[in-house]
C-alpha positions in Angstrom: -48.0 46.9 13.1 -49.5 43.6 14.1 -53.0 44.7 13.3 -53.7 43.7 9.7 -56.2 46.5 9.3 -53.8 49.1 10.4 -53.2 50.8 7.1 -56.9 51.2 6.4 -57.4 52.6 9.9 -54.6 55.1 9.3 -56.3 56.4 6.2 -59.6 56.8 8.1 -57.7 58.4 10.9 -56.1 61.0 8.6 -59.5 61.9 7.3 -60.8 62.4 10.8 -57.7 64.4 11.7 -58.6 66.9 9.0 -61.8 67.6 10.8 -60.2 67.7 14.3 -59.0 70.5 16.3 -55.4 71.6 16.3 -54.9 71.1 19.9 -56.6 69.9 23.7 -67.6 58.3 30.0 -75.7 48.2 34.7 -76.2 51.4 36.8 -73.7 52.2 39.6 -74.2 54.2 42.7 -72.6 57.6 43.0 -69.0 57.3 44.3 -66.2 59.7 44.9 -62.7 59.3 43.8 -60.8 58.5 47.0 -58.6 61.3 48.4 -55.0 60.8 47.4 -53.1 59.2 50.2 -49.9 60.7 51.4 -48.6 57.4 52.8 -45.0 56.6 51.7 -46.2 53.2 50.3 -48.3 55.1 47.7 -45.5 57.5 46.8 -43.0 54.7 46.4 -45.3 53.0 43.8 -45.9 56.1 41.7 -43.5 54.9 39.0 -43.9 55.3 35.3 -45.9 52.2 34.6 -47.8 52.2 37.8 -48.1 48.4 37.5 -48.5 46.0 40.4 -49.0 42.3 39.7 -51.8 40.5 41.5 -53.3 37.1 41.3 -56.1 38.4 39.0 -53.7 40.1 36.6 -53.5 43.7 35.5 -55.8 45.7 33.2 -53.7 47.6 30.7 -54.5 51.3 30.3 -52.9 53.0 27.3 -52.7 56.6 26.1 -50.7 59.1 24.2 -49.9 62.8 24.4 -47.3 65.4 23.7 -44.3 64.6 26.0 -42.1 66.6 23.8 -42.7 69.8 21.7 -44.7 72.9 22.2 -47.6 71.2 24.0 -45.5 69.1 26.3 -46.7 70.9 29.4 -50.1 69.2 28.8 -48.9 65.7 28.0 -46.4 65.5 30.9 -49.1 66.7 33.3 -51.5 64.1 32.1 -49.0 61.3 32.3 -47.8 62.2 35.8 -51.3 62.5 37.2 -52.4 59.2 35.6 -49.4 57.4 37.0 -50.2 58.8 40.4 -53.8 57.6 40.3 -52.8 54.2 39.1 -50.3 53.8 41.9 -52.8 54.9 44.5 -55.5 52.5 43.2 -53.0 49.6 43.1 -51.8 50.3 46.6 -55.3 49.9 47.9 -55.6 46.3 46.6 -58.3 45.0 44.4 -58.1 45.1 40.7 -54.7 46.2 39.5 -53.7 48.4 36.6 -50.7 49.1 34.4 -50.3 52.3 32.5 -48.3 52.8 29.2 -48.1 56.2 27.7 -46.7 57.1 24.3 -45.4 60.4 23.0 -47.4 61.7 20.0 -45.9 65.2 20.0 -49.4 66.6 19.3 -49.2 65.2 15.8 -52.0 63.2 14.2 -49.7 60.9 12.3 -47.6 60.2 15.3 -50.8 59.5 17.3 -51.7 56.9 14.8 -48.3 55.2 15.2 -48.7 55.5 19.0 -52.1 53.8 18.7 -50.5 50.8 16.9 -47.7 50.5 19.5 -50.3 50.6 22.3 -52.4 47.8 20.6 -49.3 45.7 20.2 -48.6 46.2 23.9 -52.0 44.8 24.7 -54.0 47.9 25.6 -57.5 47.0 27.0 -58.7 50.5 28.1 -57.4 53.9 27.0 -56.9 57.5 28.0 -57.1 58.2 24.3 -55.0 61.4 23.5 -54.3 64.6 25.4 -54.9 67.0 22.5 -57.8 67.2 20.0 -56.2 66.8 16.5 -54.5 63.5 17.5 -57.7 62.5 19.2 -59.7 63.0 16.0 -57.2 60.9 14.1 -57.4 57.9 16.4 -61.1 58.0 17.4 -62.2 55.9 14.4 -59.6 53.3 15.3 -60.9 53.0 18.8 -64.4 52.5 17.4 -63.3 49.9 14.9 -61.3 47.9 17.4 -64.0 48.5 20.1 -61.7 49.7 22.8 -63.1 52.0 25.5 -61.4 55.4 25.5 -61.8 58.6 27.6 -59.7 61.6 26.8 -58.7 63.9 29.7 -58.4 67.0 27.6 -59.2 66.5 24.0 -62.2 68.9 23.8 -63.0 69.1 20.1 -66.3 67.5 19.0 -64.2 65.7 16.4 -62.9 63.5 19.2 -66.3 62.0 19.9 -68.3 62.6 16.6 -67.8 61.3 13.1 -69.4 64.5 11.9 -68.4 67.2 14.3 -69.8 70.0 12.3 -73.3 68.7 12.9 -72.6 66.8 16.2 -73.8 63.5 14.7 -72.4 60.0 14.4 -71.1 59.6 17.9 -68.5 56.9 18.1 -70.2 55.6 21.3 -67.1 54.3 23.0 -65.0 57.5 23.1 -65.7 59.7 26.0 -64.4 63.1 27.3 -63.5 64.2 30.8 -63.1 67.8 29.8 -65.7 70.3 28.5 -66.4 70.3 24.8 -65.3 73.4 22.9 -68.9 74.6 22.4 -69.6 74.3 26.1 -66.6 76.5 26.9 -67.8 79.2 24.5 -71.3 79.3 26.0 -70.0 79.2 29.6 -67.5 82.0 28.9 -70.2 84.3 27.5 -72.6 83.4 30.4 -69.9 84.3 32.9 -69.0 87.6 31.3 -72.7 88.5 31.0 -73.1 87.8 34.7 -70.0 89.7 35.8 -70.3 93.1 34.1 -67.7 94.5 36.6 -65.0 92.9 34.4 -65.9 95.2 31.5 -68.7 95.9 28.9 -67.0 95.9 25.5 -65.4 92.7 24.3 -62.7 92.1 21.7 -61.9 88.5 20.6 -58.6 87.2 19.2 -58.8 83.6 18.0 -56.9 81.2 15.7 -59.0 80.7 12.6 -57.2 77.6 11.3 -57.7 75.8 14.6 -61.0 74.0 15.2 -60.5 74.2 19.0 -60.2 78.0 18.9 -62.7 78.8 16.2 -65.2 76.3 17.6 -65.2 78.0 21.0 -65.4 81.4 19.4 -68.5 80.4 17.3 -70.5 79.4 20.3 -69.2 82.3 22.4 -70.4 84.8 19.7 -73.8 83.2 19.5 -74.3 83.2 23.2 -72.9 86.7 23.6 -75.6 87.9 21.2 -78.2 86.1 23.3 -76.9 87.6 26.5 -76.5 91.2 25.1 -72.7 91.3 25.3 -71.2 93.9 23.0 -68.4 92.4 20.8 -66.6 95.4 19.4 -63.8 93.6 17.5 -63.0 90.1 16.2 -59.4 89.5 15.4 -57.9 86.3 13.9 -54.5 84.8 13.3 -53.2 81.5 11.9 -49.9 79.6 11.8 -48.4 82.0 9.4 -48.7 85.1 11.6 -48.8 83.7 15.2 -46.0 85.8 16.5 -47.0 89.5 16.0 -50.4 90.6 17.4 -49.8 94.3 17.3 -52.5 94.8 14.6 -55.2 92.9 16.6 -54.3 94.6 19.9 -54.2 98.1 18.4 -57.6 97.5 16.9 -59.1 96.2 20.1 -57.7 99.1 22.0 -59.0 101.7 19.5 -62.5 100.1 19.7 -62.5 100.6 23.5 -62.5 97.0 24.4 -62.1 96.6 28.1 -62.3 92.8 27.9 -60.1 90.7 25.5 -61.4 87.2 25.1 -58.7 84.6 24.2 -60.1 81.2 23.2 -56.6 80.0 22.4 -53.6 78.1 23.9 -51.1 79.5 26.3 -48.2 79.9 23.8 -49.8 82.6 21.6 -51.6 84.0 24.7 -48.2 84.6 26.3 -47.2 86.7 23.3 -50.4 88.7 23.3 -50.0 89.5 27.0 -46.4 90.5 26.5 -47.2 92.7 23.5 -50.2 94.3 25.2 -48.0 95.3 28.1 -45.4 96.8 25.8 -48.0 99.0 24.2 -49.6 100.0 27.5 -52.9 98.2 26.9 -54.4 96.7 30.0 -57.9 95.3 29.5 -59.2 92.3 31.4 -58.0 89.2 29.7 -60.3 86.2 29.8 -59.2 82.8 28.6 -60.2 79.1 28.4 -58.7 75.8 29.5 -56.1 75.9 26.7 -54.4 78.8 28.6 -53.9 76.7 31.7 -50.1 76.1 31.6 -49.1 79.7 30.9 -47.5 80.0 34.4 -45.1 77.2 33.6 -44.1 78.4 30.1 -40.4 78.7 29.9 -39.2 82.3 29.4 -42.5 83.9 30.1 -42.8 86.7 32.6 -45.6 85.4 34.8 -46.2 88.9 36.2 -47.8 89.8 32.9 -50.5 87.2 33.6 -51.7 88.9 36.8 -55.4 89.3 36.7 -56.0 87.0 33.8 -59.3 85.0 34.2 -59.8 81.4 33.0 -62.7 79.0 33.1 -61.6 75.7 34.3 -63.1 72.7 36.2 -60.2 72.6 38.7 -58.5 75.0 41.1 -55.4 73.9 42.8 -56.0 76.2 45.7 -59.3 74.6 46.7 -59.4 73.5 50.3 -61.3 70.2 50.1 -59.4 67.1 51.2 -59.4 65.5 47.8 -57.7 68.5 46.1 -55.3 69.2 49.0 -54.0 65.6 49.0 -53.9 65.4 45.2 -51.8 68.7 45.0 -49.4 67.5 47.7 -48.8 64.1 46.2 -48.6 65.4 42.7 -46.0 68.0 43.8 -44.1 65.3 45.6 -44.0 63.3 42.4 -43.0 66.0 40.0 -40.7 68.1 42.1 -43.0 70.8 43.4 -44.9 71.9 40.3 -48.5 72.9 40.9 -50.9 70.6 38.9 -52.9 72.1 36.2 -56.4 71.3 35.0 -55.1 68.6 32.5 -53.4 66.8 35.4 -56.7 66.9 37.4 -58.7 65.6 34.5 -56.3 62.7 33.9 -56.4 61.8 37.6 -60.2 61.7 37.4 -60.2 59.6 34.2 -58.3 56.8 35.9 -60.5 56.9 39.0 -63.7 56.9 36.8 -62.4 53.9 34.9 -61.7 52.1 38.2 -65.2 52.9 39.4 -66.7 51.6 36.3 -64.5 48.4 36.3 -65.5 47.7 40.0 -69.2 48.3 39.4 -69.3 46.1 36.3 -67.1 43.3 37.7 -64.6 43.7 34.9 -61.5 41.4 35.2 -58.2 41.5 33.4 -58.8 38.2 31.5 -61.7 39.8 29.6 -61.1 41.0 26.0 -60.8 44.6 25.2 -64.2 44.4 23.4 -65.9 42.9 26.4 -64.4 45.5 28.7 -65.5 48.2 26.4 -69.1 47.1 26.5 -69.1 46.8 30.3 -67.4 50.2 31.0 -69.5 52.0 28.4 -72.7 50.8 30.1 -71.4 52.2 33.4 -70.3 55.5 32.1 -73.7 56.2 30.5 -75.5 55.5 33.8 -73.2 56.2 36.7 -72.4 59.4 38.6 -68.8 60.3 39.4 -67.4 62.7 42.0 -63.8 63.8 41.5 -61.4 66.7 41.4 -63.0 68.3 38.4 -66.6 68.1 39.4 -69.3 66.6 41.6 -72.2 64.5 40.3 -70.5 64.2 36.9 -72.4 62.3 34.3 -71.9 61.3 30.6 -74.3 61.2 27.7 -74.3 58.3 25.3 -72.4 60.5 22.9 -69.4 60.6 25.3 -69.9 64.2 26.2 -69.4 65.1 29.9 -71.8 67.2 32.0 -70.2 69.2 34.8 -69.9 72.9 35.8 -66.9 75.1 35.1 -65.2 77.3 37.7 -63.6 80.7 37.3 -60.1 81.2 38.4 -57.9 84.4 38.3 -54.1 84.5 38.3 -52.9 86.3 41.5 -49.3 86.4 42.7 -48.3 83.8 40.1 -50.9 81.2 41.0 -54.5 80.2 40.0 -57.0 81.4 42.6 -60.6 80.4 42.7 -63.1 83.2 42.2 -66.0 83.1 44.5 -69.3 84.7 43.4 
């Protein structure tokens, strides 16, 4: 790579990756992300790069994610939504942007290589990575090179902290649009405690070699105890036995669990739902954002996901203008597929960056370091309204503050749950 310090960064990155999760920002006035236009001019510009040359030049936004492999549903959703946002913003005039997205296949080493390619390209601002383990690998590099980054969906604390176990040593220029893992665990327990109609005895099945899954579970368990939830069974799995869940499901059933909490990703969740159906076990399944994507998993019988609950900041069936227009334009771009939470988070990331750029007077001829300082100052003081939350704010650590929403799968679609 052109960067002479690249090898030293790669070593630091690998050390950070070991801590990371296995898988997936001067004061400004509050402003909403504009509703996605359905005008043909916008649709025509929603190409891969989303670039549009202007007299003032373009600000280059980089990012990486799994465009291939088992987590590709996340990466491709993020890429498509980010392209859409860039095209919309460019079509409105003003500061122009160009997006370049690398495939990291949800692999920390490939994410490090992707980072080098993005730096060589001239990246000035970044969407970081889609998933958490790659995010933990490259976060030290963003800090060292002083490039502002905001991940749409990398939820592990290892993405924003040098010491994620103690939540200390924030990088300071790496932000999250999604909830952190601990917040998901706490919110899940709070929701179940407030909705006792879903069940009273909880079984948990989580992946114990995955910081994402185990991190959510740890906070869920602590909050469940505070709220008086009864956890009757805790089942685990790892990469060596992630295909047969008969033991865990049998134990959960024998303990009388009428809720099965799944702080995991959609791939193993699909197997759990399939095997539970085969054994005639039908509790209420309750998941987290990593399960968003199960309805588009190839070969999965989506009828088995009927009645599954998820906590997510985005519901595609919402009727506000911003969501309606986004869903329409996203579907037009990708051939009818309904956008998931990861797409919505990515769309918000681009609009939040644009809000900060405009408020700070950032221009394309500024260095990445100068842009980083300007945008960081905005993210730690501004309020943002987007698809995934209203009155969204960020702490100096990069952690986002917004409220989750519950959705339930009905008739093969995510439907918002109203209290």
